[in-house]
N, C-alpha and C positions, 0 to 999 in steps of 0.2 A: 866677874869678868869686867874689865875696863871696855867701855864703848865710847865712840866720839864721832866727829863730824869729817865728812869728805868735802873738802871745799875745792875751789878751782886750784888744781895741782902745780901748774907750771910757774906760778907766781912764787918769788922767793920771799914773800911776807910770813912772818911765823904763823904756825897753825892756830895758835890762841887768838890772834887778830883776826884770821881768816874766818874762824868759827862764828864770830859775832856778825860780820860783814857778809857771810856766805849767801848766795840767792836762794830763793825758796825751793829750788830743785834739789836741794840736799837736806838730809835728815841728820840732826845732832840726836845721838844717844849716848849720854855720858853721865857718869855717876855725879851726883850733886856734892858740893863741898860741905853740905850740911851746916852752914853757918847760921847763926841765930839772927832771926829778923823779929821786928816788932809786931808785925801783923802779917797774916798770909799774902802771899804773892799770886797774883794772877797768871795764868800760863801765858797771856796775851804780853806779859811784860818780862817774862824770861828771856835770857839772851837767845837770839835767833828767832824768836816767835814760835810759830807753828808750822808744821808741814802736813798737807792733805794726802794721805795715801789713797783714800777712797772717800765717797761720800759720807759713809758712816765712820771714818776712821781719821780724825783729825788729831795729830800728836803734838805735844811739846817737843820741839827740837833739841830741847834739854831734858833727858830722861834719867832714869835710875837702873843700873845694871845690878841685879840682885845676888850675883854669883858668890860674893864674899860673905853673904849672911849665915852661910853653913859653917862647920868647924875647920880646922886646919886642913889645907889641901882641897878644900871644898868636899869635905868627907865628914859625917856625923854632925851632931848638933854644935851650935855655937858655945862658947865659953861663958857668954853673958847673953841669955835667952831674952830677958827683960830689954836690954840694950838694944838687941835686934829688932824687937817690936818697936822700941822708941824711934829707930832710924827709919823704919817704914812710914810710920805715922808723920815723921817730919818730912819725908819725901811728899807726901799728899798736901800737908800744910804748906809748903814751899809753893804749891800750885803745879808740880809736875804731874802730868796725867799719863805717863807711860813708863811701865815697868818691864825690863827685859829680864827673863827667867827661864828656867828649864827644871823639869822634875827629876833630871839627873843630877841636880846640884843637892848634894847631901848624901845618898839620893833621898827625894821626896822632901827633905828638910825645908829647903828654901821656900817651896810652894806652900808648906803647912804653915810656915811662920807668917808668909803674906796673908794667908786665909785668917790666921788667928788675929793678927793686927788690924786688918782692914776690912774684913767681911761683916755686914753687907757693904759692898763697894760703892764709893762715890760714883754717881752717875757718868761722870766724864773720864773715869780711870779705865786704861786700857792695858792689856797684857799682851806681851810677844813672847812666845816660848819656843823652844826647839826640840826635835826628835832626831833619833839617828845613832844615838849612843846610849850607854848604860854604864853603871859603876859596878865592878865586881868586888868580891869580898876584900881584896888588897887595895881597893881605892883606884884600880886602873879605869880606862875609858875605852873599852872594847866597842867596836860598832854594833848597831843594832838595827839593821836596814831590812830585815826580812819582813814581809807583809804583816805576819802575825805580831811581831815586835812593835812595829810602828803603830799599829791599831791599839795595842795595849798601852803604848807611851801616850797617845792621845788621851785614851780613857783616863789614865792615871793623872795626867795633867788636868782633865776635867774635875776629877773627884777631889785631888789634893788642893785646888785653887776653889773649889765649890762653884764651878760655872756650868752652864748648859751649852755653851759654845765658847771656842777660843778665837779671840780677836785675830791673831796671826799665828801661824805655825811655820817656823822655819826648818826645812829639811837640812840637816849637817850631813855633808858628804865626805870632805877631805879629812885631813888630820888637824893637829892643834893649830898649825900656822900655814899651811899650804894645800891647795887642791890635790886631788889625786885624779888621774885620767880614768875615763869609763863612762858607760851610759848610766843616766839616773832616771830613765823613764819608768822603770818598774816601781822603785820607792815613791817617786814623785806622783805617778799615778795612783798609788794607794791613798795618799793625801788627798789628791783631786776627787777621789771617790767619797772619801770622808766629808769633805767641803760639800759635794753634792748631798750628802746625808744631812747636812745642816749642824755638824759638830764642829766645823772650822769655818770662819768667815773669809779669811784671806790667807794666801800661802806665799811663802819666800824660800830662799835656798840660802845655804851657808856654807862657806870654804869650797867655793866652786870656781870653774874657770867660765870664760865668756861662752864656750861652746856648750857647756852644761846649762848655763843660763837661757840660751836660745833653745835648747832641748825641752827644758822645763816650760818655756813660753808656748812651745808648740802643743802642749797638753793642757796647760790652764794658766790664767794670768798669774804674774808674779808681781807682788806688791813691793818686796824689798829684797836686797841681796846683802848678806852679813858676811864680810871677809876680812882677814887679817890685813891692816894697812895703818901705817904710820909714817912720819917724816923719814925714817930710815928704811922703810919697806914699801916701795911704791910701784910694784909691778902692775897694780890695777889701774893706772892711770887712763888707759885708753877704754877700759871697761867703764869706768867711772863716767867718761865723756859719753859713752853710748847710752848709759842708763839715764843720765841727765836729759839727754834729748828725747828719751820716752817718757820723762816724768817719773821714774822709778827710783825709790829711795836707796841709796847705798849707805850701809850701815857699818863703819869700820870698827872692828874690836880691837882692843890692845893699842889703843893710840899713843900709850906711853911705853909700849914696849913689851908688856905683859911678863911672861916668865923668862925672857931672854937675859942672858948675862949682860949683853951690851944694850942696855935701855937707851932709847934714843935721847933722854935728857942728859945722858953722859956720853952720847956717841959723838964721834968728831963731826959728823954731818952737821949737827945742830948750830954750832957756831958759824957756819959758812952761810946760813940762810937769813 
């Protein structure tokens, strides 16, 4: 999954320029271009520097989205197993300390690759995963928001990543690219209970409305919000402003359009900015 930066939205400067100049109240989570460098880069020197989600969670604003490590359509094993491992090791070598993943990528494949490539993990490496969906035999993405499904998903992430506790777990609520109305109290409450049990350090929400964010905040602190956002899809402008005022990270996924036919890099809106 592509992920990227939410910078000040009403400026007309290109997103790429804004990503480097963005204030520290924004979090970049974007796939590295994996270019070759002569020596390891420290995360302090990466574009955008770092973002402090919590005292124990300082992330590089440039991160790596691991969705495409699995096979075609994020299903099954990759065609080049060793190549996938090499990509993950290069991510760490470049100084990136933040990997965005999920156990339903593959399913299970992506997290198993991460563990194979990087475990035991470098001290500063952090993982943000998500729950709320699963993969069926046909490769579809049905929701999995029942309490027992969420608990199983958290335990699966722990097992496949080889961790005792997950740094951040995002609760995915809506569809691929848009929120859906309704209360999120029950599923978010399940994750809050698992946080109290010590299995999750921080909680986030994904593909949600401003109202759903507020509902989650009434149950437990929200460290980040991960929604569909890019130069052609900016419905979250006011939400981003609100989160910035609270110091909460907004993590846009598919900043280049994702699966949509009208990718923003070919979209008529782009030449006008």
